[in-house]
Backbone as JSON Lines, residues from 0, in Angstrom:
{"i":0,"aa":"X","n":[13.83,24.59,82.17],"ca":[13.88,25.77,82.8],"c":[14.8,26.82,82.63]}
{"i":1,"aa":"X","n":[16.39,25.98,82.4],"ca":[17.41,27.18,82.22],"c":[17.3,27.13,80.96]}
{"i":2,"aa":"X","n":[16.57,26.64,79.87],"ca":[16.71,27.13,78.78],"c":[15.88,28.32,78.42]}
{"i":3,"aa":"X","n":[15.12,28.04,78.84],"ca":[13.73,29.42,79.04],"c":[14.51,30.48,79.42]}
{"i":4,"aa":"X","n":[15.11,30.48,80.31],"ca":[15.86,31.74,81.36],"c":[17.08,31.81,80.18]}
{"i":5,"aa":"X","n":[17.99,31.4,79.9],"ca":[18.58,31.74,78.68],"c":[17.82,32.22,77.61]}
{"i":6,"aa":"X","n":[16.71,32.19,76.87],"ca":[16.16,32.89,75.94],"c":[15.88,33.87,76.23]}
{"i":7,"aa":"X","n":[15.02,34.37,77.56],"ca":[14.66,35.23,78.12],"c":[15.5,36.53,78.31]}
{"i":8,"aa":"X","n":[16.68,35.99,78.75],"ca":[17.78,36.78,78.95],"c":[18.47,37.34,77.84]}
{"i":9,"aa":"X","n":[18.83,36.56,76.78],"ca":[19.34,36.78,75.65],"c":[18.24,37.97,75.0]}
{"i":10,"aa":"X","n":[16.85,37.4,74.97],"ca":[15.94,38.22,74.65],"c":[15.72,40.06,74.94]}
{"i":11,"aa":"X","n":[16.05,39.83,76.32],"ca":[16.65,40.84,77.0],"c":[17.58,42.07,76.8]}
{"i":12,"aa":"X","n":[18.75,41.23,76.72],"ca":[19.74,41.76,76.12],"c":[19.84,42.55,74.56]}
{"i":13,"aa":"X","n":[19.5,41.45,73.87],"ca":[19.43,42.19,72.33],"c":[18.0,42.88,72.24]}
{"i":14,"aa":"X","n":[17.32,42.99,73.54],"ca":[15.9,44.35,73.11],"c":[16.35,45.5,73.5]}
{"i":15,"aa":"X","n":[17.84,46.06,74.07],"ca":[18.21,47.38,74.75],"c":[18.66,47.57,73.91]}
{"i":16,"aa":"X","n":[18.0,49.27,73.47],"ca":[19.3,49.65,72.59],"c":[20.37,50.18,73.02]}
{"i":17,"aa":"X","n":[20.99,50.15,71.93],"ca":[22.95,50.27,72.0],"c":[23.04,51.82,71.45]}
{"i":18,"aa":"X","n":[23.63,52.66,72.16],"ca":[24.01,53.74,71.83],"c":[25.42,53.81,71.63]}
{"i":19,"aa":"X","n":[26.09,54.42,70.6],"ca":[27.64,54.58,70.04],"c":[27.65,56.06,70.69]}
{"i":20,"aa":"X","n":[28.81,56.43,71.05],"ca":[28.8,57.63,71.64],"c":[29.81,58.2,70.61]}
{"i":21,"aa":"X","n":[28.91,59.09,69.47],"ca":[29.25,60.11,68.65],"c":[29.34,61.26,68.65]}
{"i":22,"aa":"X","n":[29.11,61.93,69.93],"ca":[29.34,63.11,70.31],"c":[30.01,63.92,71.18]}
{"i":23,"aa":"X","n":[30.26,64.81,71.53],"ca":[31.13,65.14,72.71],"c":[30.48,66.75,72.62]}
{"i":24,"aa":"X","n":[30.37,66.92,74.03],"ca":[30.1,68.6,74.61],"c":[31.19,69.41,74.07]}
{"i":25,"aa":"X","n":[30.66,70.88,74.06],"ca":[32.14,71.92,73.51],"c":[31.11,72.71,75.07]}
{"i":26,"aa":"X","n":[32.63,73.27,75.49],"ca":[32.36,74.34,76.5],"c":[32.05,75.75,75.64]}
{"i":27,"aa":"X","n":[31.25,76.48,76.59],"ca":[30.74,78.04,75.55],"c":[32.45,78.43,75.72]}
{"i":28,"aa":"X","n":[32.55,79.71,74.85],"ca":[33.56,79.94,74.55],"c":[33.18,81.62,73.71]}
{"i":29,"aa":"X","n":[34.42,82.87,73.59],"ca":[34.09,83.54,72.76],"c":[35.24,84.13,71.99]}
{"i":30,"aa":"X","n":[34.35,84.4,70.35],"ca":[35.38,84.0,69.44],"c":[36.37,85.57,69.51]}
{"i":31,"aa":"X","n":[36.84,85.46,68.95],"ca":[38.07,87.14,68.31],"c":[37.3,88.29,68.11]}
{"i":32,"aa":"X","n":[36.18,88.2,67.76],"ca":[35.15,89.07,67.66],"c":[34.42,89.81,68.91]}
{"i":33,"aa":"X","n":[34.33,88.94,69.71],"ca":[33.77,89.28,70.73],"c":[32.09,88.41,71.12]}
{"i":34,"aa":"X","n":[31.9,87.19,69.96],"ca":[30.56,86.52,70.2],"c":[30.82,86.08,71.04]}
{"i":35,"aa":"X","n":[29.61,85.71,71.69],"ca":[29.61,84.44,72.82],"c":[29.04,83.67,72.08]}
{"i":36,"aa":"X","n":[29.56,82.03,71.95],"ca":[29.18,80.93,71.48],"c":[29.0,79.65,72.63]}
{"i":37,"aa":"X","n":[27.65,79.42,73.02],"ca":[26.96,78.62,74.04],"c":[27.13,77.6,73.71]}
{"i":38,"aa":"X","n":[27.29,76.84,74.95],"ca":[28.06,75.67,75.17],"c":[27.1,74.91,73.99]}
{"i":39,"aa":"X","n":[27.3,74.11,73.6],"ca":[26.57,72.74,72.72],"c":[27.12,71.66,72.55]}
{"i":40,"aa":"X","n":[26.61,70.64,72.01],"ca":[27.06,68.97,71.68],"c":[27.52,69.37,70.15]}
{"i":41,"aa":"X","n":[28.2,68.73,69.47],"ca":[28.84,68.34,68.71],"c":[29.42,67.2,68.07]}
{"i":42,"aa":"X","n":[29.21,66.78,66.65],"ca":[29.31,65.35,66.32],"c":[31.17,65.06,66.32]}
{"i":43,"aa":"X","n":[31.4,63.76,66.62],"ca":[33.07,63.67,66.78],"c":[33.32,63.75,65.24]}
{"i":44,"aa":"X","n":[34.83,64.63,65.48],"ca":[35.57,64.58,63.76],"c":[35.45,63.16,63.11]}
{"i":45,"aa":"X","n":[35.36,63.17,61.43],"ca":[35.69,61.92,60.72],"c":[35.94,62.55,59.77]}
{"i":46,"aa":"X","n":[35.79,61.57,58.67],"ca":[36.15,62.04,57.07],"c":[35.23,62.05,56.42]}
{"i":47,"aa":"X","n":[33.64,62.43,56.81],"ca":[32.79,62.53,56.34],"c":[31.46,63.72,56.73]}
{"i":48,"aa":"X","n":[30.74,64.38,56.23],"ca":[29.65,65.48,56.27],"c":[28.29,64.92,56.46]}
{"i":49,"aa":"X","n":[28.31,63.49,55.77],"ca":[26.97,62.68,55.96],"c":[26.44,63.04,57.12]}
{"i":50,"aa":"X","n":[27.08,62.62,58.24],"ca":[26.67,61.68,59.37],"c":[26.65,63.28,60.48]}
{"i":51,"aa":"X","n":[26.95,64.66,60.19],"ca":[27.05,65.83,60.69],"c":[25.21,66.28,60.92]}
{"i":52,"aa":"X","n":[25.12,67.02,61.9],"ca":[23.83,67.37,62.69],"c":[23.29,68.38,61.73]}
{"i":53,"aa":"X","n":[24.08,69.0,61.01],"ca":[24.05,70.47,60.16],"c":[23.58,70.22,58.79]}
{"i":54,"aa":"X","n":[24.07,68.91,58.69],"ca":[23.75,68.22,57.01],"c":[22.32,67.55,56.91]}
{"i":55,"aa":"X","n":[21.61,67.7,55.45],"ca":[20.51,67.51,55.26],"c":[20.6,65.76,55.04]}
{"i":56,"aa":"X","n":[19.65,64.73,55.53],"ca":[18.31,65.06,56.33],"c":[18.5,64.89,57.95]}
{"i":57,"aa":"X","n":[19.69,64.88,57.87],"ca":[20.18,64.82,59.59],"c":[19.22,65.74,60.32]}
{"i":58,"aa":"X","n":[19.02,65.16,61.95],"ca":[18.14,65.56,62.76],"c":[19.45,65.56,64.17]}
{"i":59,"aa":"X","n":[19.32,67.26,64.91],"ca":[20.18,67.7,66.04],"c":[19.22,66.95,67.17]}
{"i":60,"aa":"X","n":[19.54,65.78,67.88],"ca":[18.76,64.77,69.04],"c":[18.6,65.93,69.88]}
{"i":61,"aa":"X","n":[19.15,67.02,70.0],"ca":[19.29,67.98,71.21],"c":[18.36,69.15,71.3]}
{"i":62,"aa":"X","n":[18.68,69.31,69.96],"ca":[17.46,70.75,69.56],"c":[16.11,70.33,68.69]}
{"i":63,"aa":"X","n":[16.04,69.31,67.82],"ca":[15.15,68.86,67.01],"c":[15.06,69.71,65.76]}
{"i":64,"aa":"X","n":[16.1,70.16,65.38],"ca":[16.27,70.79,64.17],"c":[16.91,69.94,63.2]}
{"i":65,"aa":"X","n":[16.45,70.52,61.91],"ca":[16.87,69.24,60.87],"c":[17.99,70.3,59.96]}
{"i":66,"aa":"X","n":[18.99,69.44,59.84],"ca":[20.15,69.93,58.97],"c":[19.6,70.97,57.74]}
{"i":67,"aa":"X","n":[20.29,71.94,57.63],"ca":[19.86,72.83,56.03],"c":[21.02,72.55,54.83]}
{"i":68,"aa":"X","n":[22.53,72.0,55.59],"ca":[23.78,71.95,54.25],"c":[23.8,70.67,53.48]}
{"i":69,"aa":"X","n":[24.0,70.98,52.59],"ca":[24.11,69.62,51.55],"c":[25.49,69.02,51.57]}
{"i":70,"aa":"X","n":[25.45,67.84,51.9],"ca":[26.78,67.09,52.3],"c":[27.7,67.24,50.85]}
{"i":71,"aa":"X","n":[28.69,67.39,51.04],"ca":[29.69,67.19,49.62],"c":[29.94,65.41,49.99]}
{"i":72,"aa":"X","n":[30.07,65.1,48.66],"ca":[29.89,63.96,48.19],"c":[31.47,63.29,48.17]}
């Protein structure tokens, strides 16, 4: 009985998707030229462009838009 419960518990724990926090919200702001930038989400900075939402073939999960920039190698 305990073995079945343990196996069921482990199955439940490992079947739950794990999401890493790899982005952060950005507040709206006004640029020097007067253009207002809407609040949005941005990927956390790191040493690669391959995981940015604007890079091909990534898709922004908030807008559904596919990236258009070719990442640097």
